[in-house]
Structures are given as structure tokens and as C-alpha cells.
N, C-alpha and C positions, 0 to 999 in steps of 0.2 A: 398503524405500525407502532410497536413499542419504541420508546425513547429511553436514552440513558444520558446521564451527566458525562460530559466530555471534558474532563479536567476543569480548567478555569474558563473554558470557552462557552459553556452552557450546554443545554440539552440538544441532542442530535438523534436522528433516526438510527435504528439498529443496523440498517444497511446504508452503505454509501455506494453510489454509482461510480465505478472506476472508469477513467477515460481511455485506458488502453484498448479495451474491446471495441468500443464504438470508434476509436481512432485507428482501427485496423492493425493493431499490433498482434492480436491473437487470432489471426485468420481474416479472410476477406469478408467484407460487408459493404453496403452502399451508404452514401451520405444520407439518403432518404431514410434508410433503416436506422442509422445512427440517431437522426433527429427524432424519429418516432420512438426510439428507445429512451431518449432523454425525456420526452413528454410522458411516456408511460411510467417512468421512474417517479416523476412528480405526482402523477395520479395515484401511484401506489404508496405514497407517503414518504418517499425518500427525500431528505432535505439537505444532503451533502453530495457534491460532485467533485471528484478527485481528478484534476486535470494535470497536464504537463506538456511543455512544448515538444518533448520527445515522443508524445503519443500521436504523432503525425497530424491528422486533421481534427483531433478532438477539440482543441480550443476554438477553432473556426466554427465547428458545429455548435458549440455552446453559444457563440455570438449569433449564429444564424437562427438557432432555435428560439432564443429569448430576446433577441434584438436589443440587448443591453438592459432589459427590464426583467430582472430575475423574479421568480415567484416569491411571495412573501415568506420570509424565514429561511430561504435557501442560502446555504453556505458553499463557497467555492474555494478550493485549494489549487495551487499550482506549485511548481518545483523548479529548481535550477541545480544542475551538476557542474561544479567548477574544478574538481580535482584539487591540486595543490599548486596554484599559481603564486607569484609574488604577492605578499600581503597587500600591497597597494592596489592590486587589481581586483580584489575580492568584491568590494562594494560596487565599482563600476560594472563588473560582470553581472552581479545580482540585479542591479538597477536596469541594465540593458535588457536582460532576459525578461524581467518582470514587465517592463514597458511593452515589449513585444507580445507577451501573453495577454496583458490587459487590452491592448489594441485588438488582438484577434478575438477576444471574448466580449469586446465592446463594454468593458467595465472600467471603473475608476479605482477600484481596490479589490483585493482578495482577502478572505478571512484567514487563510493559512498559507504560508510560504515555506516550502520544505527544502532543506539541503538534500539533493537527490544523488548522493553518492556515499560511499563508506567513510567512516572515521577510523583511523588507525594510529597506533603509537608512532612517534617520530622515527624510531629506528626499526620499524617492522619490515619484514621481508615476506612477500607473498610467494607461495609455492608455484603459482602460475602467473605469467605476464608481469613479473615484478619490475621489469624494465619500463613498463608503462604505468607504474603506480601513480605518478603525478597526474595522470589523465582520469583515473577512476576513483581515487581515494584522497581524502583530506587528512593531512597530518594533524595530530592532536594540538600542537602548539599553534598552528595556523587557525584551527577551529576556535581555540580559546581566545587568541589575540586579534583575529581579524574577522572570522565568520560571525561570531556572536555579536560583536559591536556593529557589524554591517546590518544584521537582522534588526537589532535594536534601533538603528538609525532609520530603517525603512518603516518601522512601527511609528516612530516619532513623526515621520513625514506623512503618515496617514495612508500609505500605499498598501500596507498589510495590517491585519488585525492581530495576528500572532504568527509565530514561526515554529518550525519543527524539524526533526531529523529523521532520516531513514535508519531504522534500527536493524540494519543488516550489515555485517562486517565483523570486525574484531569485537567480540562481546564485551571485553573488559573496557574498551574505549567508549562503547555506547553506554555502558552502565555508569562510567565516570561522568559522561555528558549529562545523564539524567539526574545525577546527584549534585553536580556543581552549579551554583548560581552564578549568573542568571541562567536558568535551565530552560530548555524548550518547553513550549506549552503542549506539544503533541509529539508522538513518535509513531511511525509506521512499523509495526512489528509482525513478523511471520506468525500466522495462526492457522496451523493445520495439523492433522493427526500424525504426520511424519516428522514434525518439527524441522522441516527442510525449507531453505530458501532457494533450492535448486540453482538455476543458472544466474541468480542475482549476485552471487559472490564467487570470487576465485579461491576462497578458502576451502580447505578440505578437513577442517576441524569442526567439532560440534558448535552449532550456531547459538545454542542456549536461549532460544526465543522466550521460553517461559520465565527464565530469570530476568530477562529484559522487561517483559510485561509486568512482573511482580515489582521490579524496581520503579518502573514508571508509576504504577499504582500507589506505591508507598510514598512517592514524592509529588503526588497531585498532577502528574502529567497524563494527558488524555492519550488513549491507545486506539489507533486505527489498525485493525487486524488485516493483514494482506495474505494473499496466496492460499486462500481456503481450500482450493482444489489443486494447489501447487502446479500452476501453469498447465493444467490438464492431466497431470499424473494421477489424480484421484477421480478421474472420470472414466467412462467406458472406453474412450479412445482419444488419443491426442490428434487434434485436427490440423496439424501442420507438419511438414517434413522436418525431422530431427536426425542428426547423426546418432547412431546407437550409443556412443560414449558421452553424449550430452547429459548433463546432470538431470534435466527434466525427463529424458528418456530412461535413464537409470532408475529414477524414482518411479516411473510408470511400471517398470518390471518389479521393483521392490514392493509396490502396492498390490500385486496380484492377489495375496490373501485377503486384502480388504475388499476387492471386487468380488471375490468368491463368497465372502460373508454377506455382502449386499445381495448377491444372487440368491442365497439361501433365504434371505429376508424378503425377496421379491421387491427390492428397493433400488432406486437409481443411485449409484455411488456419488454422483455430484451433489444430489440433495442431502444425502447422509453426511457428506464431508462438510457442507455448509452448516448443517445443524450441529455437527460436532464443534465446529469453530465458534458458533454462536454460544455454545455452552462453556467455552473456555473462560475461566475466571480472569477478570481484568480487561477483557476486550470490550471497549465501549461501542464501537461501530465497525462493521465488517465491510471491507472494500470488495466490490464485485468486479470480476473481469469479463462480464458478459459483452457480447457483440451484437445482440439482436433481441427483439422482444420475446421470442420464445425462451431463450436462456434466462432473460430477466424474470419472466413469469415463474419459471422453476424456482428461482431464488426467492421471489416474493412468497411462493407457496411454502418454501423451507422456513422462512422467517415466521409465517403464520402458524406453522406446525410447532414452532418453538424448539428449544434445545432437545437433544436426545434424552430418553429416559436413562437413569443412572446405569441400569443393567446393560443397555446397548453401548453406552460409552465404555463401560468396563470390558465388554466383549471385544471392542476395537482395540483398547489398550492392551488386552491380553495377547493380541497378535504380535506384540513387541516389534512394531515397525519403526520406532524412534529410539 
């Protein structure tokens, strides 16, 4: 598998195995299938696994699959969402979450530790659920004055190799975080042909993921592309029940011209969507949301086929879906 330089962290495989699928976030699968998918990822050349405690059984599966002895060169990430607690609680919350994740994965450290929620200006008002803002978003001043120092402390303690942010939320705040030192070593940014984060955010304004990726690239921050198939909206069918007004369901309807184009090409839209994302400038590694070996094999085939030819990318962009 091709590798790319991932900011200051070193070279990584073009594909990252996301933990949400094997953790049963994206539909049902078994523990046995999750472990088999982990091992197939290693055999297929993937050397990054993107975990999180919120991905249900994902971290426990990593511990069970590898018994605390990771394959040589394998990098592990995990995450913690803290919202906007009092500043003095940030480091203890990070530390407690990280210790639980390490215990589940049977590891002593992780390579990357992500802030797993949005960053927003201090005075920002969300159009949806604003009364719960402190649960799902981190105010800019708290990020600058408490989150960044807590991450740096965890690095000094040897529990993490680097830290990063989730690049979904108020674009201006994310861009500021990528430019202001000490800056994150990595960002997880939306990388799909819709430019859509779907249900990841409560915002209803443009997400500007390509601006976020370009800013990261300009500042030496590694980019993990996420949502290549936008939670199933860019596949043949969404495999979980959704309310018709859910952002992912609306994106599925919006993507109908893309599926029609893939039909004319005789191609699987999921594979085409992955190849499109792999061709996006600035994306170092693409996080997969697969939940079983069959879906993983499709993604391995997509990576082997490489990015789409320019004329196919242009045909997709001409649909004006973003």
C-alpha cells in the first residue's frame, strides 16, 4: 500500500482502519468479524487504527486482537470528548479517559490523542441544541488555555506521542487552531465529494473542509480524511434506520445524481467515493468506516486502483453536489 508523510508524525498508510465500523457504530457485526477485520487490515498494509471509547467495543477488540503487542510500525489513535467543563477539569478528564482506553487496548501509550468534539468561538450560538453546547463543543478560550496545555502535559508524561483535533464545527475556530502555536500535529477533516460532515455537527452553514485541509497542509499538520462515503450517503443504500430529516438521510437523497453516474459507469458508488477522497489534495490518510472484511476488501481494492482519473473527478464535480 502507498504511504504518505503524515505531518510531523512520519509515514503512514494511505488507509486507516476506523474503529466505528468494527465497534458496531455503523450497523451490526460480531466481535469475531471485528477481530478478523483488524487482522485483514494489517495483512493489507494498513498501519493506523483510529479508535475511540465512544466506538463501543472497538478498543476492547484491539486489545483482544493483538494482546498488547502491536504489529511493527502500527500506530494507534484514540479520542476524548470533553465539551466545555471548568478549566481545572480538562486534564483529569483527558487522563481518566486515556487510562481507560489504554487499559482496554492493553497498551502503555497511543501515538495520537484527539479532542473528539467541536471547537467554537466563546460567544457562538448553535442553531440546534445550543442549550447543550457545553456538552458537545469546546469554547475557544478553554481550548487555548486548558486543552492545549493538557495535551502537552500528556506528551511530556509519555502517554501520547502527539495530539490532534476534530476538524468539524465552526470553520473559523478550527482554522485558528491549525495556525496558532502550539498547534495540533493532526486534524481529522471531512473528505468527501459532498463536502458534508452530515450528522457530525449541529451547524447548518458551510463546513469548508477543503479550506481546513489546505490550512493544515500549509502549517505542517497531518490530515486524516474522514467520512469518505458520508456515513453511507455515498453508497448504494444506508444500512441503518434513519429519520428522513436526519442530515445523513438528506445527504443520501442529495447524492442521487452521483449514484446515477456510477450506474452509467457500471461502478460501485462506495468504491468511487473512496477513490475520489483519495485524490483530494492534502489528505494524508483516509479513515475507513468499514465493519467487516467484505467492506474492507472493497476499500483495499479502491486504494489499489488509485485516485480517479481527472475526467471522472471532473464529471463528479460537474454534478454540483457541494
